[in-house]
C-alpha positions, 0 to 999 in steps of 0.5 A: 652921524651919516648913518644916522640922517640916512636912517631918519630921510629914509622913515621918512621917504617910508612913510611918505610913500605908504600915505601916496600909496593908501590915498591914491592906489588902497583905498579908490582900488576899494572903494569901487563905484561906492563912493556916488551913490552914497553923494545922493544916495538912493535915488537920484535928487538932481543936485549934480 
């Protein structure tokens, strides 16, 4: 029973760690400056 609990805790930890890596490290590294250019299009619309 204790082994099963350890496996479940490890699985949940790995899923949470994977989520945090993709949320804060993986995607921002590949987005670069693209997120700002998509907000207003190609010309500066003065919306910010």
